[in-house]
Backbone as CSV, one residue per row, in Angstrom:
resi,resn,N_x,N_y,N_z,CA_x,CA_y,CA_z,C_x,C_y,C_z
1,MET,1.118,-1.194,-0.280,-0.320,-0.028,-0.337,1.241,1.536,0.077
2,THR,0.862,2.292,-0.945,1.897,3.710,-1.234,1.196,4.916,0.218
3,PHE,1.594,5.001,0.456,2.024,6.495,1.778,-0.264,6.563,1.231
4,LYS,0.119,7.280,-0.104,-1.387,7.952,-0.184,-2.337,7.197,-0.085
5,GLU,-1.815,5.636,-0.222,-3.437,5.061,0.107,-3.323,4.858,1.450
6,ILE,-2.296,4.684,2.206,-2.640,5.151,3.597,-3.214,5.861,4.157
7,THR,-3.071,7.400,3.916,-3.300,8.358,4.047,-4.840,9.017,4.161
8,GLU,-5.581,8.297,2.237,-7.080,8.344,2.164,-7.424,7.460,3.325
9,THR,-6.679,6.336,3.418,-7.749,5.315,4.536,-7.677,6.120,5.718
10,VAL,-6.892,6.326,6.356,-6.830,7.361,7.536,-8.019,8.420,7.735
11,ILE,-7.750,9.185,6.464,-8.854,10.369,6.272,-9.698,9.675,6.217
12,ALA,-10.518,9.106,5.157,-11.891,8.364,5.199,-12.626,7.856,7.077
13,ALA,-11.641,7.247,7.410,-11.804,6.748,8.289,-11.969,7.451,10.089
14,PHE,-11.554,8.881,9.994,-11.043,10.175,10.726,-11.877,11.575,10.498
15,GLY,-11.742,11.419,9.101,-12.086,13.123,8.203,-11.267,13.773,8.128
16,HIS,-11.329,14.320,6.924,-9.749,15.361,6.317,-9.225,16.325,7.344
17,HIS,-10.692,16.421,8.813,-9.886,17.478,9.983,-8.378,17.094,10.783
18,ASN,-6.790,18.455,10.499,-6.820,18.218,10.439,-5.554,17.487,10.385
19,ILE,-5.479,16.182,9.570,-4.381,15.539,8.814,-3.798,15.968,7.745
20,GLU,-2.289,16.457,8.030,-1.913,16.646,6.725,-0.466,15.843,6.376
21,THR,-0.540,15.919,5.448,0.821,15.402,4.181,2.648,16.362,4.593
22,GLU,3.024,15.410,4.628,4.485,16.270,4.348,5.567,15.805,3.825
23,THR,5.456,15.754,2.371,6.129,14.939,1.321,7.530,15.303,0.372
24,LYS,7.682,16.823,1.123,9.441,16.611,0.515,10.804,16.542,1.601
25,GLY,11.544,15.503,1.320,12.649,14.859,2.349,12.264,13.194,1.641
26,PRO,13.156,11.926,2.228,13.441,11.334,2.208,11.585,10.672,2.156
27,GLN,10.940,10.051,3.487,10.383,9.534,3.467,9.051,10.516,3.655
28,PRO,7.460,10.051,3.292,6.121,11.165,3.106,6.219,10.627,5.250
29,ILE,5.764,12.239,5.261,5.672,12.310,6.924,3.496,12.731,7.044
30,MET,3.377,11.245,7.674,1.493,12.055,7.736,1.097,12.347,9.348
31,ILE,1.330,14.136,9.628,0.928,15.293,10.461,-0.167,14.606,11.200
32,VAL,-0.489,14.643,12.437,-1.981,13.782,12.953,-1.647,15.060,13.965
33,PRO,-3.283,14.760,14.856,-3.295,15.814,15.648,-3.283,15.044,16.880
34,VAL,-2.322,15.946,17.880,-1.828,15.327,19.055,-3.115,14.737,19.629
35,GLU,-4.387,15.026,19.862,-5.512,14.816,20.581,-6.076,13.623,20.275
36,SER,-5.497,12.861,18.705,-5.825,11.558,18.115,-5.365,10.473,18.048
37,VAL,-3.447,10.953,18.382,-2.658,10.145,17.987,-3.387,8.478,18.542
38,ALA,-3.880,7.965,19.596,-3.430,7.352,20.091,-5.472,6.163,18.657
39,ASP,-5.688,7.321,18.992,-7.008,6.887,18.303,-6.423,6.164,16.740
40,ILE,-5.779,7.391,16.317,-5.048,7.001,15.035,-4.630,5.536,15.098
41,CYS,-3.150,5.557,16.014,-2.419,4.879,16.027,-3.371,3.304,16.123
42,ARG,-4.252,3.611,17.154,-4.931,2.021,17.065,-5.458,1.552,15.328
43,PHE,-6.518,2.112,15.439,-6.298,2.145,13.504,-5.718,1.717,13.186
44,LEU,-4.780,1.695,12.684,-3.461,1.581,11.604,-2.707,0.236,12.500
45,HIS,-2.741,0.198,13.960,-2.471,-1.891,14.010,-3.528,-2.259,13.963
46,GLU,-5.426,-1.890,14.049,-5.952,-2.633,14.036,-7.126,-3.124,12.374
47,ASP,-7.013,-1.984,12.074,-7.041,-2.423,10.479,-6.236,-3.376,9.975
48,GLU,-7.084,-4.186,9.536,-7.075,-5.630,8.221,-6.022,-4.835,7.002
49,ARG,-6.116,-3.742,6.293,-5.174,-3.223,5.488,-5.405,-2.641,5.957
50,LEU,-4.177,-2.418,7.404,-2.463,-1.710,7.268,-2.131,-2.206,7.702
51,TYR,-2.768,-3.104,9.495,-2.074,-3.953,9.902,-0.369,-3.392,10.515
52,PHE,-0.363,-1.927,10.769,1.014,-1.773,11.525,1.353,-2.140,13.231
53,ASP,1.941,-3.818,12.713,1.995,-4.846,13.838,3.493,-3.895,14.538
54,TYR,4.436,-3.246,13.953,5.502,-2.809,14.653,5.919,-1.118,14.953
55,LEU,6.038,-1.140,15.961,6.084,0.765,16.137,8.118,0.283,16.727
56,ALA,8.635,0.499,15.381,10.306,0.837,15.235,10.967,1.791,16.230
57,CYS,10.387,3.095,16.284,11.068,4.159,16.904,9.526,4.745,17.740
58,LEU,10.159,5.382,18.266,9.181,6.897,18.724,9.931,7.940,19.358
59,THR,10.086,8.847,18.551,11.517,9.890,18.870,10.454,11.037,19.745
60,SER,11.072,11.803,20.089,9.908,13.170,20.470,11.895,14.676,19.759
61,ILE,11.274,15.930,19.287,11.841,16.678,19.164,11.618,17.863,19.878
62,ASP,12.358,18.841,20.620,11.842,19.889,20.827,12.791,20.650,19.625
63,ASN,11.563,21.722,19.237,11.949,22.726,17.877,12.168,24.180,18.157
64,GLY,12.188,24.150,19.440,12.807,25.242,19.975,11.963,26.551,20.743
65,PRO,12.518,27.892,21.801,11.776,28.753,22.288,10.969,29.125,20.503
66,GLY,11.465,29.503,19.447,11.474,30.274,18.773,10.249,29.592,17.488
67,LEU,10.079,28.139,17.199,8.768,27.648,16.650,8.264,27.552,17.835
68,ALA,8.707,27.750,19.535,7.279,26.801,20.283,6.721,25.725,19.948
69,THR,7.126,24.995,19.703,6.682,23.391,19.223,7.031,21.646,19.534
70,MET,6.880,20.945,19.794,7.614,20.113,20.221,6.950,18.906,19.288
71,GLU,7.414,17.782,18.484,6.760,16.645,17.812,7.515,15.685,18.929
72,VAL,6.375,14.853,18.399,6.408,12.687,19.017,6.476,12.231,17.357
73,VAL,7.716,11.808,16.809,7.697,10.622,15.736,7.553,9.483,15.976
74,TYR,6.463,8.966,14.896,6.214,7.499,15.231,6.679,6.227,13.788
75,ASN,7.498,5.833,13.709,8.225,5.410,12.676,7.564,3.409,12.701
76,LEU,6.568,3.111,11.584,5.126,2.455,12.467,6.308,1.123,10.723
77,THR,6.045,0.115,10.716,6.045,-1.379,9.991,4.798,-1.867,10.213
78,SER,5.027,-2.564,8.911,3.654,-3.759,8.843,4.407,-4.727,8.072
79,ILE,5.169,-5.401,9.856,5.356,-6.486,9.117,4.983,-7.427,7.739
80,PRO,3.562,-8.030,7.778,3.207,-9.006,7.617,3.007,-8.103,5.507
81,TYR,2.791,-7.482,5.405,2.791,-6.640,4.626,3.390,-5.288,3.538
82,GLY,4.598,-5.466,3.979,6.049,-4.734,3.599,5.881,-2.568,3.484
83,HIS,4.913,-2.664,4.438,5.134,-1.006,4.300,5.162,0.213,5.730
84,ASP,5.681,0.788,5.784,6.355,1.603,6.374,5.807,2.484,6.508
85,LEU,5.723,3.619,7.724,4.884,4.842,7.520,5.710,5.889,8.443
86,MET,5.856,7.141,8.274,6.154,7.508,9.522,5.326,8.717,9.762
87,LEU,4.253,8.563,11.130,3.824,9.717,11.916,4.023,10.755,12.548
88,LYS,3.307,11.861,12.494,3.894,12.631,13.445,3.246,13.470,14.319
89,ALA,3.320,13.716,15.795,2.285,14.851,16.343,3.282,15.984,16.443
90,ILE,2.512,16.921,16.282,2.877,18.347,17.208,2.182,19.611,17.805
91,PHE,3.367,20.021,18.802,2.579,19.995,19.737,2.838,21.623,20.212
92,PRO,2.120,22.217,21.188,2.691,23.944,21.926,3.935,23.728,22.830
93,ARG,5.264,23.883,23.073,5.864,23.875,23.908,5.965,24.570,25.093
94,ASN,5.360,25.620,25.356,5.534,26.902,26.016,4.196,27.116,26.477
95,LEU,4.306,26.501,27.842,2.918,26.409,28.518,2.926,27.287,29.884
96,PRO,1.850,26.785,30.947,2.217,27.671,32.012,3.173,26.958,32.305
97,GLU,3.713,27.589,33.358,5.054,26.940,34.585,4.498,25.975,35.075
98,ASP,5.066,25.215,35.085,5.387,23.822,35.677,3.975,23.299,34.834
99,THR,3.807,23.135,33.696,3.006,22.595,33.092,4.068,21.414,31.980
100,ILE,3.807,20.147,31.747,4.245,19.967,30.434,3.866,19.853,29.437
101,PRO,4.012,19.336,28.194,3.466,19.032,26.813,2.431,17.654,27.645
102,LYS,0.987,17.269,26.926,0.988,15.776,26.856,0.714,14.876,25.566
103,VAL,0.737,14.169,25.173,0.292,13.317,24.173,-0.454,11.893,24.980
104,PRO,-1.031,11.207,24.292,-2.095,10.188,24.577,-0.496,8.999,24.549
105,THR,-0.789,8.643,25.323,0.287,6.848,25.427,-0.526,5.870,24.835
106,VAL,0.744,5.181,23.362,0.742,4.306,22.539,1.024,3.086,23.404
107,SER,1.286,2.992,24.323,1.890,2.021,24.661,1.039,0.407,25.178
108,HIS,0.054,0.968,25.107,-1.182,-0.295,25.403,-1.451,-0.865,23.743
109,ILE,-0.834,-0.335,22.961,-1.373,-0.346,21.190,0.339,-1.222,21.090
110,TRP,1.344,-0.909,21.279,2.857,-1.471,21.695,3.603,-1.473,22.113
111,ARG,3.882,-2.976,22.765,4.490,-2.614,23.798,5.795,-1.974,24.130
112,THR,6.218,-1.857,23.260,7.900,-1.063,23.132,7.645,0.177,23.403
113,ALA,6.550,0.966,23.315,6.401,2.387,23.368,6.980,3.107,24.632
114,ASP,6.245,1.490,25.522,6.700,1.534,26.983,7.933,2.433,27.839
115,TRP,9.109,1.888,26.052,10.458,2.758,27.253,10.980,3.557,26.262
116,HIS,10.541,4.051,25.430,10.459,5.007,24.281,8.988,6.427,25.097
117,GLU,8.249,6.218,25.012,7.789,7.057,25.860,7.984,7.684,27.626
118,ARG,8.642,6.578,28.137,9.735,7.065,29.293,11.264,7.809,28.436
119,GLU,11.689,7.288,27.275,12.846,8.059,26.755,12.042,9.334,27.217
120,ALA,11.082,9.937,25.969,10.974,10.619,26.120,10.545,11.669,26.885
121,PHE,9.396,11.214,28.075,8.861,11.906,28.945,10.715,12.152,30.005
122,ASP,11.340,11.440,30.277,12.704,11.638,30.826,13.862,12.975,30.353
123,LEU,13.754,12.914,29.265,15.217,13.626,28.545,14.896,15.157,27.782
124,LEU,12.775,14.981,27.595,12.246,16.183,27.221,10.919,16.728,27.454
125,GLY,10.211,15.640,28.810,9.191,16.406,29.393,7.600,16.020,28.928
126,ILE,8.085,15.437,28.443,6.652,15.137,27.616,5.381,14.714,28.581
127,ASN,4.784,14.323,29.422,3.982,13.797,29.473,2.984,12.601,28.393
128,PHE,3.734,11.035,29.527,2.471,10.598,28.008,1.418,10.062,28.610
129,GLU,-0.338,10.515,28.471,-1.340,10.664,29.627,-1.572,9.061,29.284
130,GLY,-1.892,8.831,30.322,-2.390,6.750,30.170,-1.332,5.945,30.159
131,HIS,0.056,6.207,29.857,0.795,5.520,30.435,1.387,4.416,31.901
132,PRO,1.204,3.446,32.002,1.339,2.625,33.134,2.247,2.714,34.143
133,ASP,3.121,3.021,33.376,4.343,3.305,34.777,5.890,4.898,33.874
134,LEU,4.846,5.786,34.530,5.941,7.029,33.302,6.651,7.391,34.973
135,ARG,7.946,7.254,34.690,9.191,7.682,35.329,10.325,7.993,34.320
136,ARG,11.385,8.690,35.129,12.394,8.510,33.720,13.143,7.244,34.126
137,ILE,13.681,6.824,32.953,14.512,5.739,32.688,16.140,6.051,32.329
138,LEU,16.464,6.872,32.388,17.724,7.234,32.198,18.334,8.193,33.062
139,LEU,17.388,9.119,33.365,18.663,10.078,34.636,17.122,9.427,36.155
140,PRO,18.415,9.733,37.467,17.987,9.588,38.816,16.259,10.670,39.254
141,GLU,15.833,9.983,39.656,14.295,10.768,39.862,14.288,11.679,40.438
142,ASP,15.721,12.368,40.795,15.081,13.859,41.462,15.860,14.621,40.250
143,TRP,16.415,14.327,39.440,17.258,15.160,38.501,16.718,16.329,37.957
144,GLU,16.819,17.486,38.254,16.397,18.648,37.471,16.178,18.972,36.122
145,GLY,15.022,18.257,35.686,14.022,19.464,34.065,15.060,18.397,33.442
146,TYR,15.037,18.966,32.067,14.583,18.139,30.616,16.123,17.932,30.179
147,PRO,16.723,17.375,30.031,18.310,17.556,29.129,18.091,17.819,28.469
148,LEU,17.142,17.430,26.739,17.271,17.331,25.708,16.368,18.903,24.789
149,ARG,15.488,19.513,25.663,15.611,20.934,25.681,16.281,21.550,25.227
150,LYS,15.213,22.377,24.217,16.752,23.734,24.198,17.088,24.581,25.248
151,ASP,15.918,25.035,25.476,16.246,25.931,26.746,17.317,25.467,27.843
152,TYR,17.462,24.201,28.246,17.797,23.092,29.364,19.035,24.114,29.928
153,VAL,18.586,23.996,31.237,20.313,24.838,31.766,20.484,23.872,32.647
154,THR,21.751,23.537,32.881,23.006,22.168,32.749,22.963,22.790,34.671
155,GLN,22.770,21.933,35.528,22.911,22.413,36.766,24.024,22.277,37.497
156,ASP,24.477,23.185,37.865,26.318,23.014,38.601,26.593,21.714,39.411
157,ARG,26.257,21.021,40.540,26.010,20.493,40.570,25.090,19.263,40.926
158,TYR,25.562,17.813,40.903,24.062,16.948,41.693,24.425,16.067,42.772
159,HIS,24.281,15.938,44.053,23.904,15.514,45.105,25.598,15.446,45.213
160,GLY,26.437,17.087,45.270,27.766,16.991,45.230,28.552,16.416,44.136
161,ILE,28.573,16.319,43.267,29.477,16.277,41.807,29.327,16.745,41.034
162,TYR,30.206,18.030,40.171,30.210,18.293,39.371,29.274,17.822,38.381
163,VAL,28.591,18.519,37.549,27.438,18.288,36.491,28.604,18.850,35.147
164,LYS,28.896,20.127,34.793,29.313,20.910,34.232,31.124,21.114,34.497
165,TYR,31.678,20.735,33.842,33.222,20.345,33.559,33.413,21.508,34.129
166,GLU,33.475,22.740,33.048,34.118,24.089,33.906,33.875,24.810,35.157
167,ASP,33.003,23.671,36.117,33.139,24.630,37.589,33.221,23.398,38.282
168,GLY,34.293,22.381,37.484,34.595,21.112,38.086,36.344,21.809,38.601
169,PRO,37.030,20.727,39.302,38.521,21.356,39.505,39.001,21.062,38.125
170,LYS,40.447,21.788,38.428,40.758,22.045,37.287,41.871,21.077,37.427
171,LEU,42.425,19.996,35.989,43.092,19.221,36.200,44.569,20.283,35.190
172,ASP,45.362,20.420,35.472,46.592,21.133,35.640,47.823,19.883,34.940
């Protein structure tokens, strides 16, 4: 099934509202509303014509304060049918203080999303609503901030250990 056919199938099921495509670049991308991402992913997984049974990767991007958006990108594969799909949800990054962006989890559709979503939470501060165990996976639980955010400021020390080299002891 071609990208165009997959997109037409999704639009027929969900309506044309807010589903876009981006065809420049090496792989076309279907851009879906963040609030619909779990429903669309479930459809892509369960529809017999599509059967995207494999979530190869889920990654997140902070586009910085200038664009004021973040993205979650899903790389899906249908092993039996041999087709791939890149799905993207774009959402605002600048929210009221102490509020982090929210995206519905897809961990109930593909188990591998569990750790991918935890990594995105840990490093970018994206809350995957409905995730069964959303907690840090790479950094300690008491780490301050989200290191892959464009505006992240590294703390000087963590439990007495220098985090930034320039603040640490000079090795002459």
